[in-house]
C-alpha positions as semicolon CSV with decimal commas, in nm:
position;residue;x (nm);y (nm);z (nm)
1;M;1,863;2,359;-1,823
2;T;1,694;2,421;-2,146
3;N;1,341;2,559;-2,060
4;N;1,203;2,302;-2,349
5;A;1,400;2,032;-2,237
6;S;1,178;1,706;-2,190
7;R;1,288;1,575;-1,852
8;R;1,261;1,198;-1,741
9;I;1,207;1,157;-1,341
10;W;1,185;0,812;-1,213
11;L;1,005;0,822;-0,867
12;V;1,026;0,485;-0,624
13;A;0,787;0,487;-0,369
14;G;0,776;0,192;-0,091
15;E;0,429;0,276;0,086
16;D;0,104;0,486;0,110
17;S;0,266;0,795;0,249
18;G;0,525;0,780;0,024
19;D;0,269;0,744;-0,263
20;Q;0,097;1,052;-0,135
21;L;0,409;1,254;-0,166
22;G;0,517;1,126;-0,523
23;A;0,148;1,241;-0,625
24;K;0,213;1,586;-0,477
25;L;0,560;1,619;-0,625
26;M;0,444;1,483;-0,980
27;R;0,189;1,761;-1,009
28;A;0,452;2,041;-0,879
29;L;0,728;1,892;-1,144
30;S;0,446;1,895;-1,410
31;D;0,370;2,283;-1,333
32;L;0,720;2,369;-1,326
33;S;0,832;2,205;-1,637
34;S;0,524;2,327;-1,834
35;G;0,447;1,926;-1,914
36;Q;0,766;1,868;-2,013
37;V;0,837;1,554;-1,779
38;T;0,756;1,209;-1,822
39;F;0,761;0,952;-1,535
40;G;0,854;0,600;-1,427
41;G;0,911;0,341;-1,117
42;V;0,714;0,235;-0,872
43;G;0,381;0,437;-0,702
44;G;0,046;0,344;-0,570
45;E;-0,315;0,492;-0,597
46;A;-0,234;0,855;-0,566
47;M;0,045;0,854;-0,823
48;T;-0,173;0,650;-1,057
49;A;-0,425;0,909;-1,052
50;Q;-0,168;1,150;-1,158
51;G;-0,120;0,923;-1,494
52;F;0,190;0,709;-1,332
53;V;0,218;0,359;-1,442
54;S;0,372;0,165;-1,184
55;L;0,615;-0,161;-1,250
56;F;0,419;-0,355;-0,971
57;P;0,145;-0,308;-0,711
58;L;0,283;-0,110;-0,430
59;D;0,136;-0,348;-0,196
60;D;0,429;-0,597;-0,271
61;V;0,704;-0,395;-0,078
62;A;0,504;-0,224;0,136
63;V;0,599;-0,446;0,465
64;M;0,746;-0,318;0,773
65;G;0,915;-0,510;1,069
66;Y;1,152;-0,766;1,109
67;L;0,899;-1,056;1,091
68;P;0,707;-0,938;0,807
69;V;0,997;-0,858;0,579
70;A;1,112;-1,212;0,630
71;A;0,853;-1,388;0,523
72;R;0,822;-1,175;0,241
73;L;1,207;-1,130;0,149
74;R;1,224;-1,361;-0,196
75;T;0,923;-1,112;-0,309
76;L;1,094;-0,793;-0,180
77;L;1,447;-0,899;-0,320
78;R;1,273;-0,964;-0,680
79;R;1,090;-0,594;-0,679
80;I;1,451;-0,469;-0,596
81;R;1,613;-0,591;-0,847
82;Q;1,314;-0,552;-1,106
83;T;1,336;-0,196;-1,015
84;V;1,709;-0,163;-1,015
85;R;1,678;-0,301;-1,365
86;D;1,371;-0,077;-1,488
87;I;1,626;0,244;-1,388
88;V;1,967;0,130;-1,548
89;E;1,749;0,030;-1,897
90;S;1,538;0,365;-1,853
91;R;1,830;0,582;-1,792
92;P;1,613;0,860;-1,632
93;D;1,746;1,207;-1,589
94;V;1,708;1,176;-1,191
95;L;1,610;0,927;-0,978
96;V;1,397;1,021;-0,659
97;I;1,371;0,762;-0,379
98;I;1,059;0,835;-0,133
99;D;1,067;0,698;0,188
100;S;1,076;0,345;0,291
101;P;1,461;0,317;0,326
102;G;1,440;-0,023;0,374
103;F;1,345;-0,087;-0,006
104;T;1,432;0,262;-0,168
105;H;1,780;0,270;-0,017
106;A;1,852;-0,107;-0,141
107;V;1,728;0,012;-0,501
108;A;1,929;0,332;-0,505
109;S;2,276;0,199;-0,357
110;R;2,260;-0,072;-0,665
111;V;2,157;0,210;-0,917
112;R;2,483;0,396;-0,791
113;K;2,667;0,145;-0,853
114;R;2,546;0,070;-1,189
115;L;2,454;0,445;-1,306
116;P;2,725;0,659;-1,096
117;S;2,648;0,968;-1,272
118;L;2,265;0,945;-1,220
119;P;2,145;1,208;-0,954
120;I;1,975;1,033;-0,642
121;V;1,722;1,232;-0,467
122;D;1,575;1,097;-0,117
123;Y;1,223;1,284;-0,056
124;V;1,186;1,210;0,310
125;S;1,501;1,158;0,576
126;P;1,512;0,852;0,739
127;S;1,500;0,915;1,108
128;V;1,869;0,905;1,198
129;W;1,791;1,169;1,471
130;A;1,592;0,895;1,697
131;W;1,780;0,578;1,574
132;R;2,080;0,398;1,394
133;P;2,217;0,728;1,378
134;W;2,524;0,585;1,151
135;R;2,249;0,555;0,864
136;A;2,286;0,931;0,787
137;A;2,703;0,893;0,706
138;K;2,618;0,556;0,533
139;M;2,363;0,761;0,290
140;R;2,625;0,971;0,161
141;P;2,770;0,735;-0,137
142;F;2,458;0,697;-0,321
143;I;2,206;0,954;-0,212
144;D;2,326;1,335;-0,352
145;H;2,047;1,537;-0,150
146;V;1,776;1,470;0,094
147;L;1,459;1,633;0,097
148;A;1,335;1,677;0,466
149;L;0,967;1,701;0,583
150;L;1,094;1,806;0,927
151;P;1,248;2,123;1,048
152;F;1,519;1,999;1,276
153;E;1,627;1,721;0,993
154;P;1,900;1,946;0,813
155;E;2,082;2,010;1,117
156;A;2,082;1,647;1,205
157;H;2,226;1,539;0,891
158;R;2,485;1,798;0,912
159;R;2,590;1,691;1,286
160;L;2,581;1,286;1,189
161;G;2,784;1,312;0,856
162;G;2,484;1,287;0,629
163;P;2,394;1,414;0,284
164;D;2,317;1,740;0,196
165;C;2,008;1,818;0,314
166;T;1,716;2,119;0,282
167;Y;1,383;2,138;0,464
168;V;1,126;2,174;0,223
169;G;0,834;2,160;0,473
170;H;0,556;1,893;0,511
171;P;0,316;1,839;0,229
172;L;0,036;1,862;0,488
173;I;0,091;2,225;0,532
174;E;-0,070;2,250;0,186
175;R;-0,393;2,095;0,272
176;L;-0,495;2,281;0,583
177;S;-0,840;2,392;0,447
178;E;-0,896;2,045;0,411
179;L;-0,834;1,941;0,762
180;R;-0,945;2,232;0,965
181;P;-1,353;2,224;1,000
182;D;-1,586;2,492;0,900
183;P;-1,838;2,630;1,185
184;G;-2,066;2,335;1,133
185;E;-1,811;2,060;1,157
186;A;-1,650;2,231;1,460
187;A;-2,004;2,242;1,613
188;A;-2,040;1,878;1,544
189;R;-1,713;1,797;1,760
190;E;-1,887;1,904;2,029
191;A;-2,245;1,752;1,982
192;R;-2,367;1,390;2,121
193;P;-2,287;1,121;1,995
194;A;-1,958;1,197;2,022
195;T;-1,741;1,087;1,698
196;L;-1,396;0,888;1,745
197;V;-1,215;0,845;1,461
198;I;-0,999;0,496;1,476
199;L;-0,674;0,461;1,283
200;P;-0,544;0,151;1,333
201;G;-0,254;0,202;1,066
202;S;-0,205;0,127;0,696
203;R;0,019;-0,154;0,656
204;R;-0,095;-0,511;0,747
205;S;0,094;-0,585;1,046
206;E;-0,011;-0,304;1,223
207;I;-0,405;-0,387;1,145
208;E;-0,398;-0,723;1,267
209;R;-0,223;-0,651;1,599
210;L;-0,393;-0,350;1,658
211;M;-0,766;-0,374;1,535
212;P;-0,830;-0,631;1,832
213;V;-0,702;-0,375;2,089
214;F;-0,875;-0,084;1,953
215;G;-1,225;-0,250;1,915
216;A;-1,183;-0,363;2,273
217;T;-1,112;0,021;2,392
218;L;-1,418;0,120;2,203
219;D;-1,618;-0,133;2,385
220;L;-1,477;0,015;2,719
221;L;-1,536;0,386;2,617
222;V;-1,914;0,320;2,537
223;Q;-1,946;0,137;2,856
224;R;-1,818;0,473;3,060
225;Y;-1,917;0,739;2,814
226;G;-2,184;0,648;2,626
227;P;-2,306;0,639;2,264
228;I;-1,988;0,707;2,020
229;D;-2,027;0,727;1,653
230;A;-1,684;0,515;1,563
231;V;-1,550;0,595;1,242
232;L;-1,284;0,398;1,086
233;P;-1,111;0,538;0,757
234;A;-0,975;0,239;0,618
235;V;-0,672;0,198;0,364
236;T;-0,863;0,061;0,024
237;R;-0,614;-0,210;-0,039
238;H;-0,688;-0,356;0,330
239;R;-1,016;-0,321;0,316
240;A;-1,157;-0,662;0,311
241;M;-0,920;-0,740;0,596
242;I;-1,034;-0,454;0,795
243;E;-1,409;-0,515;0,726
244;R;-1,342;-0,881;0,857
245;L;-1,134;-0,771;1,191
246;A;-1,448;-0,509;1,227
247;L;-1,701;-0,808;1,249
248;S;-1,527;-0,902;1,595
249;W;-1,589;-0,580;1,759
250;S;-1,906;-0,556;1,994
251;R;-1,997;-0,224;1,895
252;P;-2,048;-0,090;1,570
253;V;-1,829;0,118;1,339
254;R;-1,870;0,302;1,022
255;I;-1,581;0,222;0,778
256;V;-1,525;0,479;0,525
257;H;-1,288;0,479;0,188
258;G;-1,090;0,736;0,052
259;E;-0,880;1,061;0,153
260;A;-1,194;1,262;0,099
261;A;-1,394;1,069;0,358
262;K;-1,122;1,012;0,637
263;Y;-1,054;1,439;0,614
264;A;-1,401;1,461;0,652
265;A;-1,405;1,231;0,951
266;F;-1,107;1,412;1,124
267;R;-1,328;1,760;1,077
268;R;-1,612;1,651;1,280
269;S;-1,398;1,414;1,531
270;R;-1,409;1,465;1,888
271;A;-1,090;1,291;1,967
272;A;-0,875;1,048;1,776
273;L;-0,769;0,656;1,870
274;A;-0,484;0,644;1,609
275;A;-0,158;0,403;1,522
276;S;0,179;0,594;1,547
277;G;0,264;0,704;1,203
278;T;0,244;1,011;0,957
279;V;-0,150;1,008;1,058
280;T;-0,066;1,172;1,403
281;L;0,066;1,436;1,209
282;E;-0,246;1,486;0,996
283;L;-0,467;1,457;1,307
284;A;-0,284;1,731;1,493
285;L;-0,300;1,990;1,194
286;A;-0,658;1,907;1,206
287;G;-0,702;1,979;1,578
288;V;-0,813;1,650;1,668
289;P;-0,661;1,527;2,020
290;M;-0,562;1,204;2,009
291;V;-0,414;0,875;2,205
292;V;-0,133;0,723;2,012
293;A;-0,039;0,328;2,002
294;Y;0,159;0,107;1,872
295;K;0,251;-0,267;1,914
296;V;0,533;-0,499;1,727
297;S;0,642;-0,868;1,730
298;R;0,860;-0,890;2,062
299;L;1,161;-0,968;1,857
300;E;1,110;-0,605;1,692
301;E;1,085;-0,421;2,048
302;A;1,387;-0,610;2,194
303;V;1,596;-0,460;1,901
304;A;1,432;-0,106;1,896
305;R;1,485;-0,066;2,281
306;R;1,857;-0,086;2,223
307;L;1,817;0,161;1,905
308;I;1,564;0,405;1,965
309;Q;1,732;0,741;2,089
310;V;1,425;0,971;2,148
311;P;1,155;0,988;2,425
312;T;0,855;0,944;2,189
313;I;0,761;0,811;1,860
314;V;0,510;1,032;1,796
315;L;0,539;1,312;1,545
316;P;0,359;1,600;1,673
317;N;0,538;1,542;2,009
318;L;0,899;1,513;1,813
319;I;0,792;1,865;1,637
320;L;0,686;2,032;1,990
321;G;0,971;1,891;2,206
322;E;0,717;1,758;2,467
323;N;0,506;1,484;2,498
324;A;0,190;1,638;2,466
325;M;-0,019;1,315;2,327
326;P;-0,020;1,021;2,535
327;E;0,150;0,710;2,339
328;F;0,099;0,379;2,466
329;I;0,336;0,102;2,319
330;Q;0,366;-0,262;2,341
331;A;0,262;-0,366;2,700
332;E;0,123;-0,072;2,774
333;C;-0,076;-0,066;2,463
334;T;-0,424;-0,213;2,612
335;P;-0,781;-0,135;2,585
336;G;-0,788;-0,032;2,975
337;R;-0,476;0,216;2,953
338;L;-0,627;0,355;2,611
339;G;-0,979;0,390;2,722
340;E;-0,850;0,555;3,044
341;A;-0,664;0,841;2,840
342;L;-0,937;0,870;2,595
343;L;-1,215;0,947;2,848
344;P;-1,095;1,305;2,924
345;L;-1,040;1,406;2,567
346;L;-1,449;1,290;2,497
347;R;-1,568;1,439;2,807
348;G;-1,357;1,775;2,819
349;G;-1,173;1,956;3,071
350;E;-0,812;2,011;3,134
351;A;-0,668;1,727;2,984
352;R;-0,881;1,800;2,647
353;D;-0,776;2,171;2,658
354;A;-0,379;2,132;2,685
355;Q;-0,381;1,898;2,428
356;I;-0,564;2,163;2,194
357;N;-0,342;2,438;2,300
358;S;-0,019;2,210;2,220
359;L;-0,199;2,105;1,894
360;R;-0,194;2,494;1,816
361;R;0,171;2,535;1,820
362;I;0,225;2,301;1,561
363;D;0,141;2,510;1,245
364;G;0,433;2,795;1,339
365;S;0,679;2,504;1,390
366;M;0,625;2,386;1,041
367;R;0,558;2,691;0,824
368;L;0,817;2,773;0,557
369;V;0,907;3,125;0,531
370;G;0,765;3,314;0,209
371;D;0,443;3,173;0,014
372;D;0,622;2,849;-0,124
373;E;0,454;2,527;-0,090
374;P;0,645;2,234;0,029
375;S;0,582;2,003;-0,293
376;R;0,724;2,298;-0,522
377;K;1,015;2,357;-0,321
378;A;1,078;1,967;-0,340
379;A;1,021;2,012;-0,679
380;R;1,277;2,285;-0,753
381;I;1,555;2,071;-0,594
382;V;1,474;1,799;-0,805
383;L;1,517;1,959;-1,115
384;A;1,822;2,165;-1,020
385;A;1,965;1,841;-0,967
386;T;1,844;1,668;-1,314
387;R;2,115;1,613;-1,533
388;P;2,076;1,722;-1,924
389;S;1,857;1,505;-2,101
390;V;1,996;1,309;-2,398
391;S;1,703;1,471;-2,583
392;A;1,771;1,797;-2,496
393;T;2,159;1,751;-2,550
394;G;2,130;1,561;-2,866
395;A;2,388;1,307;-2,743
396;T;2,341;0,935;-2,908
């Protein structure tokens, strides 16, 4: 590649976590390309802050679960067609799809048929090692390279016949200084009233199912433990809904907004009650003991029980290879069970110490060899996959 060639890179994210990855990747790509790069596609608030202009609001496609997807299928199909049309008309030098395989893979497979020579990189491997392993081989015709966030994923793709896959590291590794408490914040974790951070998810369906359960759990904890400073970092686009649902709670909760406020809450929190997802890895790297919960519809539960092939859905547990963080799913996701698991984490003792010791092992399991950062390693692979641009070659 010519150093001075301008590269056109299209990024397609489908939810908040992908938006965060996309923003970090944009920064690394711009840095490594000395600014000679333009972007297009679909993203959210974090990517917009980097100068990205999304085709449409991310909330249009940030849907998870069979029933929510079915309810918004017409919108999703329209946005898939719009995204494919934009990519085909723009003819970028590389397409990077970011997580959310239900949406991004639908885009990528259609683009491959229209632009067979366009390199396509998938940033974040689908959980083929957990459920529906046949997806790995199905990806090969339209994915050229997978950038994995978890260290065991390249071997999983090799075993399952998936595309080429490289462990680039999780971007959270780059943010340890933001996640770790300073001495004053560490002392606050031991102070009374204890701070409990409550994280009901980033998707509408998650929030609607978990907010009532988490509110009742907080009530039980206050009754049995005493005063608690409850903090709820809210996803900005669901702020109004979260504030409305919190009005029904019998105990007060401080709702904060923005990533800086969320990480500040992590650094002072003695424990966490969280929906299963990427946030559990953030909490793990912040050293916050946690209890994890999740609820889906009965139809989704029936399907999942037939397909899921791992003993846990909690990312830190999967990385550690043990169920160190308790999880309560579906019928077990009740205020009573959640409260019983959280009490020892608030009070201190053997259960809290054991979880903290497990959390300390996360770093070593995820660090990259050398001084490279995950987003820069990912960016290098994306740039290596970039085909020569029209402007660089002089083609017409």
